[in-house]
MILO-54769 format. One record per residue (C-alpha): residue number from 1; x, y, z negated. Coordinates in Angstrom, 2 decimals. Example, Ala and Ser with C-alpha at 12.3 -4.5 7.8 and 13.67 -1.06 7.14 Angstrom:
+-----+---------+---------+---------+
!   k !    east !   north !      up !
+-----+---------+---------+---------+
!   1 !   12.30 !   -4.50 !   -7.80 !
!   2 !   13.67 !   -1.06 !   -7.14 !
+-----+---------+---------+---------+
***
This chain:
+-----+---------+---------+---------+
!   k !    east !   north !      up !
+-----+---------+---------+---------+
!   1 !  180.82 !  -17.14 !  -66.28 !
!   2 !  182.79 !  -18.58 !  -69.19 !
!   3 !  182.71 !  -22.35 !  -69.31 !
!   4 !  183.89 !  -23.82 !  -72.67 !
!   5 !  184.23 !  -27.53 !  -73.35 !
!   6 !  184.08 !  -28.53 !  -69.68 !
!   7 !  186.04 !  -31.73 !  -70.18 !
!   8 !  183.75 !  -33.02 !  -72.92 !
!   9 !  180.69 !  -32.11 !  -70.92 !
!  10 !  181.95 !  -33.88 !  -67.82 !
!  11 !  182.61 !  -37.01 !  -69.86 !
!  12 !  178.93 !  -37.11 !  -70.77 !
!  13 !  177.76 !  -36.77 !  -67.18 !
!  14 !  177.32 !  -40.50 !  -66.61 !
!  15 !  174.89 !  -40.70 !  -69.52 !
!  16 !  172.33 !  -38.27 !  -68.16 !
!  17 !  169.95 !  -38.11 !  -65.25 !
!  18 !  168.60 !  -34.85 !  -63.95 !
!  19 !  165.05 !  -33.63 !  -63.55 !
!  20 !  164.06 !  -31.14 !  -60.94 !
!  21 !  162.75 !  -27.67 !  -60.54 !
!  22 !  159.43 !  -25.86 !  -60.16 !
!  23 !  158.24 !  -25.25 !  -56.62 !
!  24 !  155.20 !  -22.87 !  -56.40 !
!  25 !  154.50 !  -19.45 !  -57.95 !
!  26 !  151.59 !  -19.16 !  -60.40 !
!  27 !  151.07 !  -17.34 !  -63.70 !
!  28 !  147.84 !  -19.16 !  -64.52 !
!  29 !  147.77 !  -22.41 !  -66.49 !
!  30 !  146.94 !  -25.48 !  -64.44 !
!  31 !  143.34 !  -26.65 !  -64.30 !
!  32 !  144.63 !  -30.18 !  -63.90 !
!  33 !  147.89 !  -31.95 !  -64.61 !
!  34 !  148.43 !  -32.89 !  -60.97 !
!  35 !  151.85 !  -33.43 !  -59.49 !
!  36 !  152.25 !  -29.83 !  -58.33 !
!  37 !  151.26 !  -28.35 !  -61.70 !
!  38 !  153.74 !  -30.54 !  -63.55 !
!  39 !  156.49 !  -29.79 !  -61.05 !
!  40 !  155.91 !  -26.07 !  -61.49 !
!  41 !  156.19 !  -26.22 !  -65.28 !
!  42 !  159.23 !  -28.49 !  -65.67 !
!  43 !  162.79 !  -27.24 !  -65.46 !
!  44 !  166.11 !  -28.95 !  -66.14 !
!  45 !  168.26 !  -27.78 !  -69.04 !
!  46 !  171.78 !  -27.58 !  -67.69 !
!  47 !  175.34 !  -26.51 !  -68.28 !
!  48 !  177.12 !  -25.04 !  -65.22 !
!  49 !  180.72 !  -26.09 !  -64.65 !
!  50 !  181.59 !  -23.77 !  -61.76 !
!  51 !  182.26 !  -20.05 !  -61.96 !
!  52 !  181.26 !  -19.53 !  -58.33 !
!  53 !  178.72 !  -21.03 !  -55.97 !
!  54 !  179.91 !  -23.34 !  -53.23 !
!  55 !  178.21 !  -24.84 !  -50.18 !
!  56 !  175.93 !  -26.89 !  -52.46 !
!  57 !  175.47 !  -24.13 !  -54.99 !
!  58 !  176.64 !  -24.31 !  -58.60 !
!  59 !  177.88 !  -27.59 !  -59.96 !
!  60 !  176.12 !  -28.43 !  -63.24 !
!  61 !  175.61 !  -31.11 !  -65.88 !
!  62 !  172.06 !  -31.99 !  -66.88 !
!  63 !  171.23 !  -32.62 !  -70.53 !
!  64 !  167.45 !  -32.96 !  -70.62 !
!  65 !  164.16 !  -31.37 !  -69.71 !
!  66 !  162.04 !  -28.45 !  -70.80 !
!  67 !  158.63 !  -27.16 !  -69.80 !
!  68 !  156.95 !  -23.76 !  -69.98 !
!  69 !  154.08 !  -23.26 !  -72.43 !
!  70 !  153.16 !  -19.59 !  -71.80 !
!  71 !  153.62 !  -16.74 !  -69.33 !
!  72 !  156.17 !  -15.06 !  -71.60 !
!  73 !  158.75 !  -17.59 !  -70.46 !
!  74 !  158.79 !  -19.81 !  -73.59 !
!  75 !  159.69 !  -23.48 !  -73.21 !
!  76 !  159.61 !  -26.61 !  -75.34 !
!  77 !  162.28 !  -29.28 !  -75.33 !
!  78 !  163.74 !  -32.00 !  -77.53 !
!  79 !  166.23 !  -30.69 !  -80.09 !
!  80 !  168.77 !  -33.42 !  -79.37 !
!  81 !  168.98 !  -32.20 !  -75.78 !
!  82 !  170.50 !  -28.96 !  -77.04 !
!  83 !  172.90 !  -30.75 !  -79.37 !
!  84 !  174.68 !  -32.08 !  -76.28 !
!  85 !  175.63 !  -28.52 !  -75.35 !
!  86 !  177.74 !  -27.97 !  -78.48 !
!  87 !  176.28 !  -24.49 !  -79.04 !
!  88 !  177.20 !  -23.35 !  -75.53 !
!  89 !  174.92 !  -21.04 !  -73.56 !
!  90 !  171.85 !  -22.92 !  -72.37 !
!  91 !  170.67 !  -22.49 !  -68.77 !
!  92 !  167.59 !  -23.63 !  -66.91 !
!  93 !  167.44 !  -24.23 !  -63.17 !
!  94 !  164.61 !  -22.53 !  -61.27 !
!  95 !  163.66 !  -22.11 !  -57.66 !
!  96 !  163.01 !  -18.67 !  -56.29 !
!  97 !  160.36 !  -17.83 !  -53.72 !
!  98 !  162.87 !  -15.82 !  -51.67 !
!  99 !  166.27 !  -17.35 !  -52.47 !
! 100 !  168.04 !  -20.66 !  -53.22 !
! 101 !  167.66 !  -22.17 !  -56.70 !
! 102 !  169.11 !  -20.07 !  -59.50 !
! 103 !  170.47 !  -20.59 !  -62.98 !
! 104 !  168.69 !  -18.58 !  -65.65 !
! 105 !  169.94 !  -18.25 !  -69.25 !
! 106 !  167.63 !  -19.39 !  -72.04 !
! 107 !  167.72 !  -18.20 !  -75.64 !
! 108 !  167.18 !  -20.56 !  -78.56 !
! 109 !  164.14 !  -19.21 !  -80.46 !
! 110 !  163.66 !  -21.95 !  -83.07 !
! 111 !  164.73 !  -25.53 !  -83.69 !
! 112 !  163.44 !  -28.32 !  -85.94 !
! 113 !  166.18 !  -30.91 !  -85.90 !
! 114 !  164.41 !  -33.15 !  -88.41 !
! 115 !  161.50 !  -33.68 !  -86.01 !
! 116 !  163.54 !  -33.20 !  -82.82 !
! 117 !  161.80 !  -30.22 !  -81.19 !
! 118 !  163.04 !  -26.79 !  -80.09 !
! 119 !  161.68 !  -23.60 !  -78.55 !
! 120 !  163.57 !  -21.70 !  -75.84 !
! 121 !  162.81 !  -18.47 !  -74.01 !
! 122 !  164.05 !  -17.82 !  -70.48 !
! 123 !  165.61 !  -14.38 !  -69.96 !
! 124 !  164.66 !  -12.46 !  -67.95 !
! 125 !  161.07 !  -13.72 !  -67.93 !
! 126 !  160.68 !  -15.77 !  -64.72 !
! 127 !  156.92 !  -15.15 !  -64.67 !
! 128 !  157.62 !  -11.48 !  -64.00 !
! 129 !  159.99 !  -12.23 !  -61.14 !
! 130 !  159.80 !  -14.15 !  -57.90 !
! 131 !  160.42 !  -17.53 !  -59.41 !
! 132 !  158.17 !  -20.50 !  -58.75 !
! 133 !  156.82 !  -21.33 !  -62.20 !
! 134 !  153.70 !  -22.33 !  -64.11 !
! 135 !  152.99 !  -23.36 !  -67.68 !
! 136 !  151.10 !  -26.22 !  -69.31 !
! 137 !  148.41 !  -26.21 !  -72.04 !
! 138 !  148.83 !  -28.28 !  -75.21 !
! 139 !  146.35 !  -30.79 !  -76.62 !
! 140 !  145.62 !  -30.30 !  -80.31 !
! 141 !  143.87 !  -33.64 !  -80.82 !
! 142 !  145.95 !  -36.81 !  -80.98 !
! 143 !  145.24 !  -39.16 !  -78.07 !
! 144 !  143.41 !  -42.37 !  -78.85 !
! 145 !  144.79 !  -45.86 !  -78.42 !
! 146 !  144.56 !  -47.09 !  -74.83 !
! 147 !  144.22 !  -43.53 !  -73.52 !
! 148 !  146.00 !  -43.03 !  -70.21 !
! 149 !  149.03 !  -40.73 !  -70.28 !
! 150 !  151.68 !  -39.73 !  -67.77 !
! 151 !  155.21 !  -38.43 !  -68.19 !
! 152 !  156.79 !  -36.10 !  -65.65 !
! 153 !  160.29 !  -36.37 !  -64.23 !
! 154 !  162.31 !  -35.03 !  -61.30 !
! 155 !  165.70 !  -36.48 !  -60.43 !
! 156 !  168.58 !  -35.06 !  -58.40 !
! 157 !  169.64 !  -36.82 !  -55.24 !
! 158 !  173.21 !  -37.06 !  -56.59 !
! 159 !  173.07 !  -38.34 !  -60.14 !
! 160 !  176.83 !  -38.16 !  -60.73 !
! 161 !  177.55 !  -34.88 !  -59.01 !
! 162 !  174.47 !  -32.59 !  -59.09 !
! 163 !  174.46 !  -29.11 !  -57.58 !
! 164 !  171.79 !  -26.45 !  -57.57 !
! 165 !  171.04 !  -26.76 !  -53.84 !
! 166 !  170.43 !  -30.53 !  -54.01 !
! 167 !  167.02 !  -32.05 !  -53.41 !
! 168 !  165.01 !  -33.78 !  -56.13 !
! 169 !  162.91 !  -36.92 !  -56.22 !
! 170 !  159.77 !  -36.89 !  -58.37 !
! 171 !  158.84 !  -39.60 !  -60.84 !
! 172 !  155.52 !  -39.88 !  -62.72 !
! 173 !  155.74 !  -42.88 !  -65.08 !
! 174 !  152.18 !  -43.63 !  -66.19 !
! 175 !  150.99 !  -45.85 !  -69.01 !
! 176 !  148.63 !  -45.99 !  -71.94 !
! 177 !  148.92 !  -45.12 !  -75.62 !
! 178 !  149.84 !  -48.24 !  -77.57 !
! 179 !  149.67 !  -46.64 !  -80.99 !
! 180 !  151.58 !  -44.50 !  -83.46 !
! 181 !  154.46 !  -45.42 !  -85.75 !
! 182 !  156.59 !  -43.47 !  -88.18 !
! 183 !  160.32 !  -43.67 !  -87.78 !
! 184 !  163.33 !  -42.15 !  -89.51 !
! 185 !  165.41 !  -42.38 !  -86.38 !
! 186 !  168.19 !  -40.03 !  -87.47 !
! 187 !  170.21 !  -40.46 !  -90.63 !
! 188 !  169.30 !  -37.99 !  -93.35 !
! 189 !  166.02 !  -37.00 !  -91.69 !
! 190 !  162.51 !  -37.68 !  -92.93 !
! 191 !  159.80 !  -39.72 !  -91.29 !
! 192 !  158.53 !  -38.57 !  -87.90 !
! 193 !  155.45 !  -39.97 !  -86.25 !
! 194 !  156.05 !  -41.30 !  -82.74 !
! 195 !  153.52 !  -42.01 !  -80.03 !
! 196 !  154.35 !  -45.22 !  -78.18 !
! 197 !  153.24 !  -45.69 !  -74.59 !
! 198 !  153.51 !  -48.56 !  -72.15 !
! 199 !  156.33 !  -47.37 !  -69.96 !
! 200 !  160.05 !  -47.41 !  -70.66 !
! 201 !  161.73 !  -44.03 !  -70.19 !
! 202 !  165.17 !  -43.53 !  -68.73 !
! 203 !  168.27 !  -41.68 !  -69.82 !
! 204 !  167.85 !  -38.00 !  -69.10 !
! 205 !  164.07 !  -37.90 !  -69.56 !
! 206 !  164.12 !  -36.34 !  -73.06 !
! 207 !  162.06 !  -33.20 !  -73.43 !
! 208 !  159.82 !  -33.94 !  -70.44 !
! 209 !  156.08 !  -33.40 !  -71.02 !
! 210 !  153.74 !  -36.34 !  -71.50 !
! 211 !  150.25 !  -35.43 !  -70.35 !
! 212 !  146.85 !  -36.94 !  -71.04 !
! 213 !  145.20 !  -37.78 !  -67.75 !
! 214 !  141.86 !  -37.12 !  -69.45 !
! 215 !  142.43 !  -33.65 !  -70.92 !
! 216 !  145.14 !  -32.59 !  -68.46 !
! 217 !  147.12 !  -31.17 !  -71.41 !
! 218 !  150.46 !  -32.07 !  -73.00 !
! 219 !  150.21 !  -34.60 !  -75.84 !
! 220 !  153.93 !  -34.92 !  -76.51 !
! 221 !  157.55 !  -34.80 !  -75.37 !
! 222 !  159.57 !  -37.76 !  -74.15 !
! 223 !  161.95 !  -38.82 !  -76.91 !
! 224 !  163.46 !  -42.13 !  -75.92 !
! 225 !  163.12 !  -45.86 !  -75.46 !
! 226 !  161.53 !  -47.82 !  -78.28 !
! 227 !  164.18 !  -50.27 !  -79.46 !
! 228 !  162.30 !  -52.23 !  -82.09 !
! 229 !  162.44 !  -55.81 !  -80.81 !
! 230 !  159.24 !  -56.95 !  -82.52 !
! 231 !  156.40 !  -55.63 !  -80.32 !
! 232 !  153.90 !  -57.11 !  -82.79 !
! 233 !  154.50 !  -54.03 !  -84.93 !
! 234 !  152.36 !  -52.12 !  -82.43 !
! 235 !  149.34 !  -54.22 !  -83.40 !
! 236 !  148.26 !  -54.13 !  -79.75 !
! 237 !  149.12 !  -56.44 !  -76.88 !
! 238 !  151.92 !  -55.05 !  -74.74 !
! 239 !  151.22 !  -55.82 !  -71.10 !
! 240 !  153.75 !  -58.14 !  -69.54 !
! 241 !  154.48 !  -55.69 !  -66.76 !
! 242 !  158.16 !  -55.26 !  -67.40 !
! 243 !  157.66 !  -51.53 !  -67.96 !
! 244 !  158.80 !  -51.64 !  -71.59 !
! 245 !  157.76 !  -49.19 !  -74.29 !
! 246 !  158.56 !  -45.48 !  -74.44 !
! 247 !  158.67 !  -43.24 !  -77.51 !
! 248 !  157.05 !  -39.80 !  -77.40 !
! 249 !  157.25 !  -37.02 !  -79.96 !
! 250 !  153.62 !  -35.93 !  -80.56 !
! 251 !  152.93 !  -32.29 !  -79.72 !
! 252 !  151.93 !  -31.78 !  -83.39 !
! 253 !  155.50 !  -30.96 !  -84.40 !
! 254 !  155.89 !  -28.45 !  -81.58 !
! 255 !  152.60 !  -26.74 !  -82.52 !
! 256 !  153.81 !  -26.43 !  -86.10 !
! 257 !  157.05 !  -24.78 !  -84.97 !
! 258 !  155.21 !  -22.46 !  -82.56 !
! 259 !  152.81 !  -21.36 !  -85.32 !
! 260 !  155.66 !  -20.73 !  -87.74 !
! 261 !  157.38 !  -18.40 !  -85.30 !
! 262 !  154.30 !  -16.70 !  -83.87 !
! 263 !  154.84 !  -17.97 !  -80.33 !
! 264 !  151.73 !  -17.99 !  -78.13 !
! 265 !  150.56 !  -21.22 !  -76.54 !
! 266 !  147.41 !  -22.45 !  -74.85 !
! 267 !  144.86 !  -25.20 !  -75.32 !
! 268 !  142.28 !  -26.02 !  -72.64 !
! 269 !  142.10 !  -22.81 !  -70.57 !
! 270 !  142.11 !  -20.23 !  -73.37 !
! 271 !  144.88 !  -17.75 !  -74.09 !
! 272 !  146.65 !  -18.46 !  -77.37 !
! 273 !  147.95 !  -15.05 !  -78.32 !
! 274 !  147.05 !  -15.88 !  -81.91 !
! 275 !  146.19 !  -19.12 !  -83.70 !
! 276 !  142.40 !  -18.51 !  -83.61 !
! 277 !  142.42 !  -18.33 !  -79.86 !
! 278 !  144.57 !  -21.42 !  -79.65 !
! 279 !  141.75 !  -23.56 !  -80.96 !
! 280 !  138.97 !  -21.63 !  -79.31 !
! 281 !  137.60 !  -20.37 !  -82.63 !
! 282 !  135.87 !  -17.06 !  -83.13 !
! 283 !  138.16 !  -14.46 !  -84.68 !
! 284 !  135.25 !  -12.55 !  -86.24 !
! 285 !  134.68 !  -14.50 !  -89.44 !
! 286 !  135.80 !  -17.81 !  -90.89 !
! 287 !  135.70 !  -17.82 !  -94.68 !
! 288 !  137.71 !  -21.04 !  -94.98 !
! 289 !  140.80 !  -22.29 !  -93.08 !
! 290 !  140.15 !  -24.53 !  -90.08 !
! 291 !  142.49 !  -27.51 !  -89.53 !
! 292 !  144.46 !  -27.06 !  -86.33 !
! 293 !  147.11 !  -29.79 !  -86.17 !
! 294 !  147.56 !  -32.40 !  -88.91 !
! 295 !  149.55 !  -35.59 !  -89.22 !
! 296 !  149.28 !  -38.47 !  -91.70 !
! 297 !  152.15 !  -40.14 !  -93.57 !
! 298 !  153.67 !  -43.63 !  -93.53 !
! 299 !  152.86 !  -46.14 !  -96.22 !
! 300 !  156.02 !  -46.39 !  -98.38 !
! 301 !  157.69 !  -49.74 !  -97.75 !
! 302 !  158.66 !  -50.07 ! -101.43 !
! 303 !  155.12 !  -49.56 ! -102.76 !
! 304 !  153.77 !  -52.70 ! -104.39 !
! 305 !  150.28 !  -51.30 ! -105.00 !
! 306 !  148.15 !  -48.51 ! -103.65 !
! 307 !  148.06 !  -44.98 ! -105.00 !
! 308 !  146.99 !  -41.42 ! -104.37 !
! 309 !  148.42 !  -37.93 ! -104.15 !
! 310 !  146.34 !  -34.78 ! -104.69 !
! 311 !  147.65 !  -31.32 ! -103.77 !
! 312 !  146.50 !  -27.71 ! -104.11 !
! 313 !  148.01 !  -25.54 ! -101.37 !
! 314 !  147.79 !  -22.02 ! -100.01 !
! 315 !  147.11 !  -21.47 !  -96.30 !
! 316 !  148.87 !  -18.19 !  -95.52 !
! 317 !  147.95 !  -15.61 !  -92.88 !
! 318 !  149.94 !  -17.45 !  -90.23 !
! 319 !  148.12 !  -20.72 !  -90.86 !
! 320 !  151.01 !  -22.47 !  -92.62 !
! 321 !  150.90 !  -24.24 !  -95.99 !
! 322 !  152.77 !  -22.53 !  -98.81 !
! 323 !  152.74 !  -22.68 ! -102.61 !
! 324 !  152.03 !  -26.43 ! -102.59 !
! 325 !  151.09 !  -27.59 ! -106.10 !
! 326 !  151.04 !  -31.25 ! -107.10 !
! 327 !  147.80 !  -31.98 ! -108.96 !
! 328 !  148.37 !  -35.72 ! -109.14 !
! 329 !  150.77 !  -38.27 ! -107.66 !
! 330 !  154.36 !  -39.40 ! -107.82 !
! 331 !  156.91 !  -41.82 ! -106.40 !
! 332 !  157.00 !  -43.50 ! -103.99 !
! 333 !  154.09 !  -41.68 ! -102.31 !
! 334 !  154.73 !  -38.01 ! -103.10 !
! 335 !  157.84 !  -37.49 ! -100.96 !
! 336 !  156.12 !  -39.01 !  -97.93 !
! 337 !  153.09 !  -36.77 !  -98.40 !
! 338 !  155.07 !  -33.56 !  -98.89 !
! 339 !  157.16 !  -34.26 !  -95.80 !
! 340 !  153.96 !  -34.64 !  -93.74 !
! 341 !  151.96 !  -31.66 !  -95.00 !
! 342 !  154.83 !  -29.23 !  -94.53 !
! 343 !  154.30 !  -29.65 !  -90.78 !
! 344 !  150.55 !  -28.96 !  -90.91 !
! 345 !  149.01 !  -25.87 !  -89.33 !
! 346 !  145.60 !  -24.21 !  -89.65 !
! 347 !  143.54 !  -21.36 !  -88.33 !
! 348 !  143.64 !  -19.08 !  -91.38 !
! 349 !  140.50 !  -17.87 !  -93.12 !
! 350 !  139.27 !  -14.53 !  -91.76 !
! 351 !  137.40 !  -11.65 !  -93.29 !
! 352 !  136.33 !   -8.79 !  -91.04 !
! 353 !  138.44 !  -10.22 !  -88.24 !
! 354 !  141.61 !  -10.13 !  -90.36 !
! 355 !  143.50 !  -13.26 !  -91.42 !
! 356 !  143.56 !  -13.78 !  -95.19 !
! 357 !  145.15 !  -16.29 !  -97.54 !
! 358 !  143.01 !  -19.10 !  -98.91 !
! 359 !  143.62 !  -22.22 ! -100.99 !
! 360 !  142.68 !  -25.73 !  -99.87 !
! 361 !  142.70 !  -29.13 ! -101.54 !
! 362 !  144.41 !  -32.21 ! -100.07 !
! 363 !  144.17 !  -35.88 ! -101.04 !
! 364 !  146.11 !  -38.84 !  -99.65 !
! 365 !  144.82 !  -42.32 ! -100.52 !
! 366 !  147.08 !  -45.32 !  -99.92 !
! 367 !  145.03 !  -48.54 !  -99.93 !
! 368 !  145.86 !  -52.23 !  -99.66 !
! 369 !  144.07 !  -54.26 !  -96.93 !
! 370 !  143.61 !  -57.23 !  -99.28 !
! 371 !  141.25 !  -55.28 ! -101.52 !
! 372 !  137.69 !  -56.54 ! -101.14 !
! 373 !  134.73 !  -54.21 ! -100.92 !
! 374 !  133.39 !  -55.66 ! -104.16 !
! 375 !  136.49 !  -54.46 ! -106.03 !
! 376 !  135.99 !  -50.84 ! -105.01 !
! 377 !  135.04 !  -48.71 ! -107.95 !
! 378 !  134.91 !  -45.05 ! -108.74 !
! 379 !  138.05 !  -43.64 ! -110.36 !
! 380 !  137.60 !  -40.82 ! -112.84 !
! 381 !  140.22 !  -38.07 ! -113.19 !
! 382 !  140.68 !  -35.14 ! -115.51 !
! 383 !  141.33 !  -31.83 ! -113.77 !
! 384 !  143.63 !  -29.76 ! -115.96 !
! 385 !  143.35 !  -26.69 ! -113.72 !
! 386 !  139.55 !  -26.49 ! -113.95 !
! 387 !  139.70 !  -23.12 ! -115.72 !
! 388 !  142.30 !  -21.53 ! -113.40 !
! 389 !  140.93 !  -18.37 ! -111.72 !
! 390 !  142.54 !  -19.24 ! -108.35 !
! 391 !  142.52 !  -22.88 ! -107.29 !
! 392 !  141.43 !  -25.29 ! -104.60 !
! 393 !  138.84 !  -27.99 ! -105.19 !
! 394 !  140.16 !  -31.04 ! -107.05 !
! 395 !  138.51 !  -34.48 ! -107.06 !
! 396 !  137.22 !  -35.69 ! -110.41 !
! 397 !  135.80 !  -38.94 ! -109.02 !
! 398 !  137.17 !  -40.84 ! -106.02 !
! 399 !  136.27 !  -44.12 ! -104.36 !
! 400 !  138.26 !  -46.00 ! -101.75 !
! 401 !  136.59 !  -46.79 !  -98.43 !
! 402 !  135.47 !  -50.29 !  -97.56 !
! 403 !  138.43 !  -51.52 !  -95.54 !
! 404 !  137.39 !  -55.15 !  -95.19 !
! 405 !  137.03 !  -54.70 !  -91.42 !
! 406 !  140.40 !  -52.99 !  -90.90 !
! 407 !  142.91 !  -54.97 !  -88.86 !
! 408 !  146.34 !  -56.08 !  -90.05 !
! 409 !  147.91 !  -52.99 !  -88.50 !
! 410 !  148.63 !  -49.92 !  -90.59 !
! 411 !  145.66 !  -47.62 !  -90.06 !
! 412 !  145.23 !  -43.92 !  -90.78 !
! 413 !  142.34 !  -41.49 !  -90.68 !
! 414 !  142.20 !  -37.76 !  -91.42 !
! 415 !  139.00 !  -36.03 !  -92.54 !
! 416 !  137.95 !  -32.55 !  -93.57 !
! 417 !  135.07 !  -31.55 !  -95.83 !
! 418 !  133.63 !  -28.41 !  -97.31 !
! 419 !  133.30 !  -28.55 ! -101.09 !
! 420 !  130.38 !  -26.45 ! -102.30 !
! 421 !  129.95 !  -24.58 ! -105.59 !
! 422 !  128.46 !  -27.70 ! -107.21 !
! 423 !  131.50 !  -29.84 ! -106.36 !
! 424 !  129.79 !  -31.85 ! -103.61 !
! 425 !  131.44 !  -32.79 ! -100.32 !
! 426 !  129.40 !  -31.46 !  -97.41 !
! 427 !  130.00 !  -31.32 !  -93.66 !
! 428 !  132.46 !  -34.23 !  -93.72 !
! 429 !  134.22 !  -34.47 !  -90.35 !
! 430 !  136.61 !  -37.07 !  -89.01 !
! 431 !  139.52 !  -35.20 !  -87.43 !
! 432 !  141.56 !  -38.22 !  -86.43 !
! 433 !  140.27 !  -41.74 !  -86.68 !
! 434 !  141.05 !  -45.36 !  -86.16 !
! 435 !  137.82 !  -47.32 !  -86.25 !
! 436 !  136.43 !  -48.93 !  -88.30 !
! 437 !  138.36 !  -46.97 !  -90.92 !
! 438 !  136.96 !  -43.59 !  -89.80 !
! 439 !  133.33 !  -44.35 !  -90.56 !
! 440 !  134.15 !  -46.09 !  -93.85 !
! 441 !  136.34 !  -43.21 !  -95.01 !
! 442 !  133.73 !  -40.56 !  -94.18 !
! 443 !  131.11 !  -42.51 !  -96.11 !
! 444 !  133.37 !  -42.83 !  -99.15 !
! 445 !  134.41 !  -39.15 !  -99.21 !
! 446 !  130.75 !  -38.13 !  -99.11 !
! 447 !  130.38 !  -39.78 ! -102.53 !
! 448 !  133.33 !  -38.05 ! -104.21 !
! 449 !  132.82 !  -35.49 ! -106.96 !
! 450 !  134.97 !  -32.36 ! -107.30 !
! 451 !  135.79 !  -29.51 ! -109.59 !
! 452 !  134.88 !  -26.73 ! -107.13 !
! 453 !  137.41 !  -24.21 ! -105.90 !
! 454 !  137.66 !  -20.77 ! -107.45 !
! 455 !  138.62 !  -17.38 ! -106.09 !
! 456 !  139.03 !  -14.52 ! -108.58 !
! 457 !  137.32 !  -16.78 ! -111.13 !
! 458 !  134.24 !  -17.33 ! -108.96 !
! 459 !  133.27 !  -20.70 ! -107.50 !
! 460 !  133.15 !  -20.80 ! -103.69 !
! 461 !  132.94 !  -23.16 ! -100.72 !
! 462 !  136.43 !  -24.41 !  -99.90 !
! 463 !  138.17 !  -26.73 !  -97.46 !
! 464 !  139.37 !  -30.15 !  -98.56 !
! 465 !  141.47 !  -32.52 !  -96.40 !
! 466 !  141.50 !  -36.27 !  -97.00 !
! 467 !  144.01 !  -38.69 !  -95.47 !
! 468 !  143.30 !  -42.42 !  -95.81 !
! 469 !  146.18 !  -44.80 !  -95.13 !
! 470 !  145.81 !  -48.59 !  -95.13 !
! 471 !  148.95 !  -50.68 !  -95.01 !
! 472 !  149.06 !  -53.59 !  -92.61 !
! 473 !  148.91 !  -56.91 !  -94.41 !
! 474 !  150.88 !  -59.18 !  -92.09 !
! 475 !  153.35 !  -56.96 !  -90.28 !
! 476 !  157.11 !  -57.43 !  -90.73 !
! 477 !  158.76 !  -54.50 !  -92.44 !
! 478 !  162.26 !  -53.19 !  -91.60 !
! 479 !  163.52 !  -54.92 !  -94.76 !
! 480 !  162.23 !  -58.29 !  -93.55 !
! 481 !  163.36 !  -57.89 !  -89.95 !
! 482 !  166.84 !  -56.82 !  -90.95 !
! 483 !  166.78 !  -53.45 !  -89.23 !
! 484 !  165.07 !  -50.10 !  -88.97 !
! 485 !  162.74 !  -48.88 !  -86.28 !
! 486 !  164.64 !  -46.39 !  -84.18 !
! 487 !  164.74 !  -44.74 !  -80.81 !
! 488 !  167.63 !  -44.10 !  -78.49 !
! 489 !  168.22 !  -40.47 !  -77.57 !
! 490 !  167.62 !  -39.97 !  -73.89 !
+-----+---------+---------+---------+
***
C-alpha cells in the first residue's frame, strides 16, 4: 500500500476525532433510527499510515464520517472531509462478520465543494460481502423548528493513535432544530442554508448523519460548530444547557447531487432506483413536474427595499432545472435566486411512464416586515413572452402576503400551484412553511393572475413555484456586527 504525504497527515492527527464502524449485517433499510441502525450505517473515512497490520491492526488517521444511503455501497460525506486527504486514496473502515475490521477503498463519485457534500462508493460493494452494514433513508421535507433530531458518532478508544482493532465508544448528541440560516462560510462560495440544532458538535464529527427522531430518516450532515456569537440571530431562545449550537448541512444539497448523478437513494421505506420512486410517486403518469427538494434564498443584506424575481425554467428528464430564463428581476436579488434554484430537484413530468421535459414558472418575492397590510396592492406586469409557443406560466398580477403577524426573524415559505389554461392558480400547496407566513402566502398566491403556460403553442396546466422571503426587521446583520456568520470545519 503506497502511503504519500504521511508526515502532513500525521501532523493533522491531533485535530480529528474518530467515529466507529458498523456492527451487524443487514441489506434492508432501518425501520427506525435506533442506535444499532445508525451504528450499522456509519463508517469512518480514514487514511492508513502502515503498510502492514500489527498487533492492533492497521494504524490510520481519521478525517471524518460517512454513511451508506443504498445497498450499492454509496455513501454521503462532507466535502471538506475529503480535502484533508490531499487527493490520496480514500478508505473506509468496516467490520466483517467473520474477520477483524478491514479497510475498504472508496471511489469519489461526485463532489459539490460549494455546498460541502460528496458522494463515495465503496469497492467492492460491502453489501454483497460479509461486512456488517446497513443504509439510512433520507427525509425530503425540511424539519420544522423545535423538531427533535439526533446526530450519530462513534469514537476510538485511542484518539491520538487509532488502529483498526481498537474499540469504539458511541455518542448520540440529541437536540432540537433551532432554525435555518444562510451562510457563505467558505471564501468564493455562494450562500448555503444551514440547519442549526441545540447541541455543539466536536472536531471529527463532520459528515455524520443527523436524523429526525420523528421520521427516523436523515435530515442532514454534521458540518461544524456555529461560531456566530449573537444567538439572537436564531430568533429562538437557546436553552442555557451549555450544549452550544451545531451546524448541519441540510440533506437537500445531497439529494440534488444524487439526482444529478443518477445515484439511487431511499425515502421512508421505498426503493429509490429512480426519482419517482424516491418520493413515492406513481411512475405511470404525471403531466407536470413534482417538486422533490427545494430551498429558498437569503434576503440580500444590501437590499434597501423589497423586490421580486420571476424565472421560466426547463425541468429535464433527470428532474434538474436547465435553460433558466429570467423573465423579471435583477440585482441584488437575482444572483441569490439563481444560486438557490440551481440546487433544486423535481420528479420529472411523465407520459406513458417515460420521463419528459417540461417547463415551470418560478417567482421569488422579497418583502419588508414593516409593510402594513393596508399598503398591499396588486402589481401589474407585462409578459413579453405571451406569444411564445413554448413557455412556462408568468404572473401578470401579483400581491404580497399580509406579513403583519410575521416575527422579526427572517421567514421563508415555499409553495407550489398548478396554473390552468385560464391563468388561475389552483391546487396551491405549502411545501415548506413558517407560520403565520405560510397561510398568508397561500392566500395571496391564490389571487394572482397569470399568462398560462404553452406547449407547442397550446395552453396547458403547468407547475408554478413561489418562494416568499420576509427580512427580519430588528436582527443585526454581519455588517453591523463586524463579522460574517461562519462555521468551523470539523
